[in-house]
C-alpha positions in Angstrom: 41.5 -112.7 -28.1 40.6 -113.1 -31.8 38.0 -115.8 -32.7 36.8 -117.0 -36.1 33.5 -115.8 -37.7 31.6 -119.0 -36.7 32.6 -118.8 -33.1 31.6 -115.1 -33.0 28.1 -115.9 -34.3 27.7 -118.6 -31.7 28.8 -116.3 -28.9 26.5 -113.6 -30.1 23.5 -116.1 -30.1 24.4 -117.3 -26.6 24.4 -113.7 -25.4 21.0 -112.9 -27.0 19.6 -116.0 -25.5 20.7 -115.1 -22.0 19.3 -111.6 -22.4 15.9 -113.1 -23.4 16.0 -115.5 -20.5 16.7 -112.8 -18.0 13.8 -110.7 -19.5 11.4 -113.6 -19.0 12.5 -114.2 -15.5 12.0 -110.6 -14.4 8.8 -109.9 -16.4 6.6 -110.2 -13.4 8.6 -107.7 -11.6 8.7 -105.4 -14.6 5.0 -105.5 -15.1 4.4 -104.5 -11.5 6.2 -101.2 -12.1 4.8 -100.6 -15.5 2.6 -97.4 -15.5 -1.0 -98.0 -16.5 -2.0 -95.8 -19.3 -4.8 -93.4 -18.4 -7.5 -92.3 -20.7 -7.3 -88.9 -22.3 -8.7 -86.3 -19.9 -11.9 -84.5 -20.9 -12.3 -80.8 -20.3 -15.5 -78.8 -19.9 -16.2 -75.9 -22.2 -14.3 -72.9 -20.9 -16.4 -70.0 -19.9 -15.6 -66.8 -21.8 -15.9 -63.2 -20.6 -16.0 -60.1 -22.8 -13.3 -57.6 -21.8 -13.9 -54.0 -22.7 -10.6 -52.5 -24.0 -10.4 -48.8 -24.4 -7.5 -46.5 -25.4 -9.0 -43.0 -25.0 -5.6 -41.2 -25.0 -3.8 -40.1 -28.1 -0.1 -39.4 -28.4 0.8 -35.7 -28.5 3.0 -34.2 -31.2 6.7 -33.4 -30.9 7.5 -31.1 -28.0 10.8 -29.4 -28.1 10.6 -28.0 -24.6 10.8 -29.1 -21.0 7.9 -29.1 -18.6 8.5 -27.4 -15.2 10.8 -29.6 -13.1 10.4 -29.6 -9.4 13.2 -31.0 -7.2 12.5 -33.0 -4.1 13.1 -31.3 -0.8 16.5 -31.6 0.8 17.2 -34.8 2.6 17.7 -34.4 6.3 21.4 -34.0 7.2 23.2 -33.1 10.3 24.8 -30.1 8.7 23.2 -27.4 6.6 23.5 -27.9 2.8 23.0 -25.2 0.3 19.2 -25.0 -0.3 17.8 -26.1 -3.6 15.1 -24.1 -5.3 12.6 -25.4 -7.9 14.1 -25.4 -11.4 11.4 -24.1 -13.7 12.0 -24.4 -17.4 9.6 -23.0 -20.0 7.8 -24.8 -22.7 9.5 -24.3 -26.0 7.5 -23.7 -29.1 9.7 -24.5 -32.1 9.0 -24.2 -35.8 11.4 -25.0 -38.6 11.0 -23.7 -42.2 12.8 -24.6 -45.4 12.2 -21.9 -48.0 12.9 -22.4 -51.7 12.1 -20.4 -54.8 8.7 -20.9 -56.4 10.3 -21.3 -59.8 12.1 -24.5 -58.9 10.6 -27.9 -59.3 10.7 -29.7 -56.0 8.9 -33.0 -56.5 9.6 -34.5 -53.1 7.0 -32.4 -51.3 3.3 -32.2 -51.8 1.8 -29.1 -53.5 -0.5 -28.7 -50.5 2.5 -27.5 -48.5 3.3 -24.7 -50.9 2.8 -21.2 -49.5 3.2 -17.7 -50.9 6.9 -17.7 -50.0 7.7 -21.2 -51.3 7.6 -24.6 -49.7 7.5 -25.1 -46.0 9.1 -28.4 -44.7 9.5 -29.6 -41.2 13.1 -30.3 -40.0 14.6 -31.5 -36.8 14.7 -28.9 -34.0 16.9 -28.6 -30.9 15.3 -29.1 -27.5 16.2 -27.9 -24.1 18.0 -30.4 -21.8 18.3 -30.3 -18.1 20.2 -32.9 -16.1 19.9 -32.4 -12.4 21.6 -34.8 -10.0 22.0 -34.7 -6.2 24.0 -37.5 -4.6 24.2 -37.7 -0.9 26.1 -40.2 1.4 25.5 -40.0 5.2 27.5 -42.3 7.5 27.6 -42.5 11.3 30.2 -45.0 12.6 30.8 -44.5 16.4 32.7 -47.5 17.7 33.2 -48.4 21.3 35.6 -51.1 22.4 36.9 -52.2 25.8 36.1 -51.3 29.4 35.2 -47.7 28.7 33.7 -47.3 32.1 37.1 -47.1 33.6 38.2 -44.2 31.4 37.2 -40.6 30.7 36.2 -39.9 27.1 34.4 -37.1 25.2 30.9 -38.1 24.0 30.5 -38.4 20.2 27.6 -35.9 20.3 30.0 -33.2 21.6 32.5 -34.0 18.8 29.7 -33.8 16.2 28.9 -30.3 17.6 32.5 -29.3 17.1 32.4 -30.6 13.5 29.2 -28.6 12.8 30.8 -25.5 14.4 33.8 -26.0 12.0 31.4 -26.2 9.1 29.6 -23.1 10.0 32.8 -21.2 10.7 34.1 -22.1 7.2 30.9 -21.0 5.4 32.0 -17.4 4.7 35.1 -18.6 2.9 33.2 -20.9 0.5 31.6 -19.2 -2.5 28.9 -21.3 -4.1 25.8 -21.2 -6.2 23.4 -21.3 -3.2 21.2 -23.7 -5.0 19.8 -23.4 -8.5 22.6 -22.0 -10.8 19.9 -20.6 -13.1 19.0 -18.1 -10.4 22.3 -16.3 -11.2 21.0 -15.6 -14.7 18.2 -13.5 -13.4 20.8 -10.8 -12.7 21.4 -10.3 -16.4 24.5 -8.5 -17.7 25.6 -7.6 -14.2 26.0 -11.3 -13.1 29.7 -11.2 -14.1 30.5 -8.5 -11.7 28.4 -10.2 -9.0 30.4 -13.3 -9.4 33.7 -11.6 -8.9 32.4 -9.6 -5.9 31.3 -12.9 -4.3 34.7 -14.4 -4.7 36.4 -11.3 -3.3 34.1 -11.4 -0.2 35.0 -15.0 0.4 38.7 -14.3 0.0 38.5 -11.5 2.6 36.7 -13.8 5.0 39.3 -16.6 4.6 42.2 -14.2 5.2 40.5 -12.8 8.3 40.3 -16.4 9.6 44.0 -17.0 9.1 43.7 -19.0 5.9 45.9 -19.0 2.8 44.0 -17.5 -0.2 44.7 -17.1 -3.9 42.2 -15.3 -6.1 43.1 -14.9 -9.8 41.2 -13.8 -12.8 41.6 -13.5 -16.6 45.1 -13.5 -18.0 46.7 -13.8 -14.6 45.6 -17.5 -14.4 48.2 -19.9 -15.8 47.2 -23.2 -17.4 47.8 -25.2 -14.2 47.6 -23.7 -10.7 48.3 -25.6 -7.5 47.7 -23.8 -4.2 47.9 -20.5 -5.9 51.2 -21.1 -7.8 51.8 -22.0 -11.4 52.9 -25.6 -12.0 53.9 -27.7 -15.0 51.7 -30.7 -14.2 48.8 -31.7 -12.1 49.7 -33.5 -8.8 49.3 -37.2 -8.8 46.6 -38.4 -6.3 48.2 -41.8 -5.8 51.4 -40.3 -4.6 49.6 -37.9 -2.2 47.5 -40.4 -0.3 48.2 -40.9 3.4 50.8 -43.6 4.1 48.2 -46.0 5.5 45.9 -45.7 2.4 48.9 -46.1 0.0 50.0 -49.3 1.7 46.4 -50.5 1.6 46.2 -49.8 -2.2 49.5 -51.5 -2.8 48.4 -54.6 -0.9 45.1 -54.6 -2.9 47.0 -54.4 -6.2 49.3 -57.2 -5.2 46.3 -59.3 -4.2 44.6 -58.7 -7.5 47.8 -59.7 -9.4 48.0 -62.9 -7.4 44.3 -63.6 -8.1 44.9 -63.1 -11.8 47.6 -65.8 -11.8 45.7 -68.3 -9.7 42.0 -68.4 -8.9 42.5 -70.5 -5.8 45.4 -71.0 -3.5 47.0 -74.5 -3.4 45.2 -75.2 -0.2 41.8 -74.4 -1.7 39.0 -72.4 0.0 40.4 -73.1 3.5 43.7 -71.5 2.6 42.0 -68.5 1.2 39.9 -68.0 4.4 43.0 -68.4 6.5 44.8 -65.7 4.5 41.9 -63.4 4.8 42.0 -63.5 8.7 45.7 -63.5 8.9 47.2 -60.4 10.6 50.7 -59.1 10.7 52.8 -59.7 13.8 52.1 -57.3 16.7 49.2 -55.3 17.7 47.6 -52.7 15.4 44.7 -50.3 16.0 43.1 -48.5 13.1 40.6 -45.8 14.0 41.2 -43.6 10.9 41.9 -44.5 7.3 38.6 -43.1 6.1 38.1 -41.8 2.5 35.4 -39.7 0.8 35.4 -39.3 -3.0 33.3 -37.1 -5.3 34.0 -37.5 -9.0 32.2 -35.9 -12.0 33.0 -35.8 -15.7 30.9 -33.8 -18.1 31.7 -33.9 -21.8 29.3 -31.7 -23.7 28.8 -30.4 -27.2 26.2 -27.6 -27.0 24.3 -26.0 -29.8 26.9 -24.1 -31.7 27.8 -22.3 -34.9 30.8 -20.6 -36.5 28.8 -17.3 -36.5 26.5 -16.3 -33.7 24.6 -13.0 -33.6 23.4 -12.0 -30.1 21.0 -9.1 -30.0 21.4 -8.6 -26.2 24.3 -9.2 -23.8 27.0 -11.9 -23.9 28.1 -13.5 -20.6 30.8 -16.2 -20.6 32.2 -17.4 -17.2 34.5 -20.2 -16.4 35.0 -20.4 -12.6 36.7 -22.7 -10.2 36.4 -22.3 -6.4 38.3 -24.7 -4.1 38.4 -24.7 -0.3 40.2 -27.0 2.1 39.7 -26.8 5.9 41.6 -29.2 8.2 41.4 -29.0 12.0 43.8 -31.5 13.6 44.5 -30.9 17.3 46.1 -34.0 18.8 46.9 -34.8 22.4 48.5 -37.6 24.4 51.0 -39.7 22.5 53.7 -38.2 20.4 52.5 -37.8 16.8 55.2 -39.2 14.6 53.1 -39.3 11.4 53.7 -37.0 8.4 52.1 -33.6 8.2 48.6 -33.0 6.8 48.4 -32.2 3.1 46.1 -29.8 1.4 46.0 -29.6 -2.4 43.9 -27.3 -4.5 44.7 -28.0 -8.2 43.0 -26.3 -11.1 43.5 -26.3 -14.8 42.1 -24.1 -17.5 42.8 -25.4 -21.1 41.6 -24.2 -24.4 42.4 -25.0 -28.0 41.0 -24.3 -31.5 38.4 -26.6 -32.9 39.4 -29.2 -35.4 38.4 -28.3 -39.0 37.5 -31.1 -41.3 39.4 -31.3 -44.6 36.6 -33.2 -46.3 35.2 -31.9 -49.6 32.0 -29.9 -49.3 28.7 -31.8 -49.7 26.7 -31.7 -52.9 24.4 -28.7 -53.3 20.6 -29.0 -52.8 18.6 -30.1 -55.9 16.9 -26.7 -55.7 17.9 -23.2 -55.1 17.5 -23.2 -51.3 17.9 -19.7 -49.9 17.9 -20.6 -46.2 17.0 -23.4 -43.7 15.6 -21.5 -40.7 14.8 -23.3 -37.4 12.8 -21.2 -34.9 12.7 -21.7 -31.2 10.2 -19.2 -29.8 11.5 -19.4 -26.2 14.7 -19.8 -24.3 16.9 -22.6 -25.4 18.5 -24.1 -22.3 21.2 -26.8 -21.8 21.8 -27.3 -18.0 24.0 -29.8 -16.2 23.6 -29.3 -12.4 25.5 -31.8 -10.3 25.6 -31.7 -6.5 27.6 -34.3 -4.6 27.7 -34.5 -0.8 29.5 -36.8 1.6 29.1 -36.7 5.3 30.9 -39.0 7.7 31.0 -39.0 11.5 33.5 -41.7 12.7 34.4 -40.8 16.3 35.8 -44.0 17.8 36.5 -44.8 21.5 38.7 -47.7 22.6 40.4 -48.7 25.8 42.7 -51.7 25.1 43.7 -53.6 28.2 44.1 -57.2 26.9 47.3 -59.0 26.1 48.1 -61.5 23.4 50.4 -62.5 20.6 48.8 -60.6 17.7 45.7 -58.5 17.2 44.2 -56.2 14.6 41.4 -53.8 15.5 39.8 -51.8 12.7 37.3 -49.2 13.7 37.7 -47.0 10.6 38.4 -47.8 6.9 35.1 -46.3 5.7 34.7 -45.2 2.1 32.0 -43.0 0.7 31.9 -42.5 -3.1 29.8 -40.4 -5.6 30.3 -40.5 -9.3 28.6 -38.9 -12.4 29.7 -39.2 -16.0 27.9 -37.4 -18.8 28.3 -37.4 -22.6 26.1 -35.0 -24.5 25.8 -33.9 -28.1 23.7 -31.3 -29.8 23.1 -29.9 -33.4 25.5 -27.6 -35.2 24.5 -24.7 -37.5 26.0 -22.2 -39.8 24.4 -19.3 -38.1 22.7 -18.8 -34.7 20.7 -15.6 -34.1 19.7 -15.0 -30.5 17.0 -12.5 -29.8 17.9 -12.2 -26.1 21.1 -12.7 -24.1 23.6 -15.6 -24.4 25.0 -17.2 -21.3 27.8 -19.7 -21.3 29.0 -20.9 -17.9 31.2 -23.7 -16.6 31.3 -23.6 -12.8 33.0 -25.9 -10.3 32.8 -25.5 -6.5 34.7 -27.9 -4.3 34.9 -28.0 -0.5 36.6 -30.4 2.0 36.1 -30.1 5.7 38.2 -32.5 7.8 38.0 -32.6 11.6 40.6 -35.0 13.1 41.1 -34.1 16.8 42.6 -37.3 18.3 43.6 -38.3 21.8 45.9 -41.3 22.3 46.8 -42.1 26.0 49.6 -44.6 26.6 50.0 -46.2 30.0 53.2 -47.7 31.0 56.7 -47.7 29.5 57.7 -49.2 26.2 58.0 -48.5 22.5 54.9 -47.7 20.4 53.9 -46.0 17.2 51.1 -43.5 17.0 50.0 -41.8 13.8 47.5 -39.1 14.4 47.9 -36.8 11.4 48.8 -37.6 7.7 45.4 -36.4 6.4 44.7 -35.3 2.8 42.3 -32.8 1.5 42.5 -32.9 -2.3 40.5 -30.8 -4.9 41.2 -31.3 -8.6 39.2 -29.3 -11.2 39.6 -29.1 -15.0 37.7 -26.9 -17.4 38.7 -27.5 -21.0 37.3 -25.8 -24.1 38.0 -27.3 -27.5 37.0 -24.1 -29.3 38.0 -20.5 -29.0 35.4 -17.7 -29.4 36.0 -14.1 -30.4 33.7 -11.1 -30.0 33.0 -8.3 -32.3 30.4 -5.5 -32.6 27.0 -6.4 -34.2 27.0 -6.1 -37.9 24.1 -4.2 -39.4 23.2 -7.1 -41.7 22.7 -9.5 -38.8 21.0 -6.9 -36.7 18.4 -6.4 -39.4 18.1 -10.2 -39.8 17.4 -10.5 -36.0 14.8 -7.8 -36.2 13.1 -9.4 -39.2 13.0 -12.8 -37.5 11.6 -11.3 -34.3 8.9 -9.7 -36.4 7.9 -13.1 -37.8 9.8 -13.1 -41.1 10.4 -16.5 -42.7 12.8 -15.3 -45.5 16.1 -13.6 -44.8 17.6 -11.1 -47.1 20.3 -12.0 -49.6 22.7 -9.9 -47.6 22.9 -12.6 -45.0 23.5 -15.3 -47.6 26.2 -13.2 -49.4 28.0 -12.0 -46.2 31.7 -12.4 -46.4 31.8 -14.5 -43.2 30.2 -17.4 -45.0 32.6 -17.3 -47.9 29.9 -18.3 -50.4 28.7 -21.3 -48.4 25.2 -22.3 -49.3 22.6 -23.2 -48.2 22.8 -21.7 -44.7 21.5 -23.7 -41.8 20.2 -21.1 -39.4 18.8 -21.4 -35.9 16.8 -18.5 -34.5 16.1 -18.3 -30.7 13.6 -15.6 -29.7 14.7 -15.7 -26.0 18.0 -16.5 -24.3 20.6 -19.1 -25.2 21.7 -20.6 -21.9 24.5 -23.2 -21.6 25.4 -24.1 -18.0 27.5 -26.9 -16.4 27.7 -26.5 -12.7 29.3 -29.0 -10.3 29.3 -28.6 -6.5 31.2 -31.1 -4.5 31.4 -31.3 -0.7 33.2 -33.7 1.6 32.8 -33.6 5.4 34.8 -36.0 7.6 34.6 -36.0 11.4 37.2 -38.5 12.8 38.0 -37.5 16.4 39.2 -40.7 17.9 40.1 -41.5 21.5 42.3 -44.5 22.2 43.9 -45.7 25.4 46.1 -48.7 25.8 48.6 -50.3 28.2 51.8 -50.7 26.2 53.5 -53.1 28.6 50.6 -55.6 28.4 50.7 -55.5 24.6 54.4 -56.0 24.5 54.3 -58.9 26.8 52.9 -61.2 24.2 54.5 -59.8 21.0 58.0 -58.8 19.9 56.6 -56.1 17.6 55.8 -52.6 18.8 52.1 -51.7 19.0 50.9 -49.3 16.3 47.9 -46.9 16.4 46.5 -45.0 13.4 43.9 -42.4 14.2 44.5 -40.1 11.2 45.3 -41.0 7.6 41.9 -39.7 6.3 41.4 -38.5 2.7 38.8 -36.2 1.3 38.9 -36.1 -2.5 37.0 -34.0 -5.0 37.6 -34.4 -8.8 35.6 -32.5 -11.4 36.1 -32.2 -15.2 34.1 -30.2 -17.7 35.0 -30.5 -21.4 33.2 -28.4 -23.9 33.4 -29.1 -27.6 32.2 -26.9 -30.4 33.3 -24.7 -33.2 35.5 -21.6 -33.2 32.8 -18.9 -33.2 32.7 -15.3 -34.2 30.1 -13.8 -31.8 28.5 -10.5 -32.8 27.0 -8.8 -29.7 24.5 -6.0 -29.8 24.8 -5.3 -26.0 27.6 -5.7 -23.5 30.2 -8.5 -23.2 31.5 -10.1 -20.0 34.0 -12.9 -20.6 36.3 -13.9 -17.7 38.1 -16.8 -16.0 37.9 -16.9 -12.1 40.0 -19.0 -9.9 39.6 -19.0 -6.1 41.7 -21.3 -3.9 41.7 -21.2 -0.1 43.0 -23.5 2.6 42.9 -23.4 6.4 44.9 -25.9 8.4 44.8 -25.6 12.2 46.8 -27.9 14.4 47.5 -25.6 17.3 44.1 -25.0 18.8 43.7 -25.4 22.5 40.7 -27.1 24.1 39.1 -23.8 25.3 39.7 -21.7 22.1 43.3 -20.5 22.2 43.5 -20.5 18.4 44.6 -18.2 15.6 41.2 -18.4 14.1 38.7 -15.6 14.5 36.3 -15.9 17.4 33.5 -17.2 15.3 35.8 -20.0 14.1 36.7 -21.6 17.4 35.8 -25.2 17.0 37.3 -27.3 19.7 35.1 -27.2 22.8 33.9 -23.6 22.7 32.8 -22.7 26.2 29.1 -22.7 25.4 29.4 -26.2 24.0 30.8 -27.9 27.1 28.4 -29.9 29.1 28.1 -28.3 32.6 28.0 -31.8 34.1 31.5 -32.6 32.9 33.4 -30.6 35.4 36.6 -28.7 34.7 38.2 -31.6 32.7 35.6 -31.5 29.9 35.6 -35.3 29.9 32.8 -37.7 30.0 33.0 -40.2 32.9 29.8 -42.1 32.3 29.3 -45.0 30.0 28.1 -44.3 26.5 24.5 -45.1 25.6 25.0 -48.3 23.6 21.3 -48.4 22.7 21.7 -45.4 20.5 21.5 -46.0 16.8 24.7 -44.0 16.4 26.8 -46.6 18.2 28.5 -49.3 16.2 29.7 -52.0 18.5 32.7 -53.1 16.5 32.4 -53.3 12.8 35.9 -54.7 13.1 38.1 -57.8 12.9 39.7 -59.1 16.1 42.3 -61.9 16.0 
């Protein structure tokens, strides 16, 4: 309601009066709560203490080298892993010189740096680099469920022995570095032949064991090779995953899509929790569905130049070795799952380097004859990656209960290793190597999958048992974004190498005026008195032991549900993925010694599903893996089955890392 100005003033006065009256009325109460101000505190004089500060250490100068690097001892593992040896890298003593004519005025540098041959100026120098990574995952997941006293089951320890026997039997068919890849270089110019012989020996061993083997070298290797045959494209991992893992991935993607649309369900957190514990209709037992993944990506640009003069030998090797071993002997229920899948996929790709169309940079302000960088030692660039996954998931379950719906998950384990490297180094116009040059890209991949399952079904009724459908997948890519060519050593560069080895600081004009440089000046030159070593080595190993034993009464399960019971004891996946991408310039390499340049591709697979418990197997005698006679516990009797209860106090026993509804 609107009022006139006079009435508004009166109303305001009345309000102010009432406020003042209320303040007077409650003053006594307010004073009672009013904080009494305290006096400013006084502090005594603080005691002081003299602290002696010393810095007796001074920073060292620039060091281009690497100190000796010692690797830690191997971590304990149930299976033997290739031994690692100390990686010793020498100190590097580098010196860079910029030589100019005395007659030229170079005001940027102090006269004190002038020498008889001109001015000496420090410039950046390349250093040795070593990246060594060992990643190891070790998982024991032995689950026991139900009244296992009433059944007869094989103890997990025996199954682990069978897994180790399979690993040892497969050793001869797996070529590897046997530790430090730099030890291969000690063999010098013969290392190329040694590499090829090692691959041939492994191929012979694999064939003797009944495996499928493909060994190719040089021009016989196509761009893409899958299981020994040329292909147009690399296989898609998503389409090759076992059925159970594919369905799991599809469900996860659908869940992520729903989460992106709505952060919470309409029923809030309670609805989200209910959806998490919800299970499909029927009874489902998952004892497999395990996955191991090793992934490495190396993108490197090593020290490079369009012209390289090597006084000694030249060794260039790009090698891929892939091995898959699957042992899958199943008993009991009918296995209606798809067959096991083994994929060895390799790709070698090369293309010319990209040449810049930019205009040449401006000339030096003086007549520079050469920029020489000296490394008086070996120049080493090493990437050494070793990834190792070990999983033992032998589950034992005897299911006797009845109900409407249930979901028992004893498997679904995932082990994952990943390395990603991006490296860059300097580029030069000319590299002169006093020793040998080694350029190696090596990939070794191995999958060992042991999936001997036993599913016993009591009673009559429909059921579904999937005991196979395992995947062993190796994918390797070696790509070179430059193409090198080899020619005999030119006398001009041979003399330049001899002069630099003798300590010369100035190169003859014949080097500057050589036709390969097409008048380019000044030349940025790197001299290495020792060897130039570029190595990228990746070794990946997956070992999965998933021998499951499941027994259930189908009539009891069908009594409370209209859906047929399902059991998945297979559907495991062992995946190795490795990529090496080398960038650089198209180089003309002049070699004073011998040249070994080759591509090597070794692919082997051994899938055994017909082995009998006492060794009736197509494998050689040393490869019998399922209950070899000397591995059977004499107390088990003729059945080879364990009748006593498992030791649930053991650290290897996982009493249900599962969901039961």
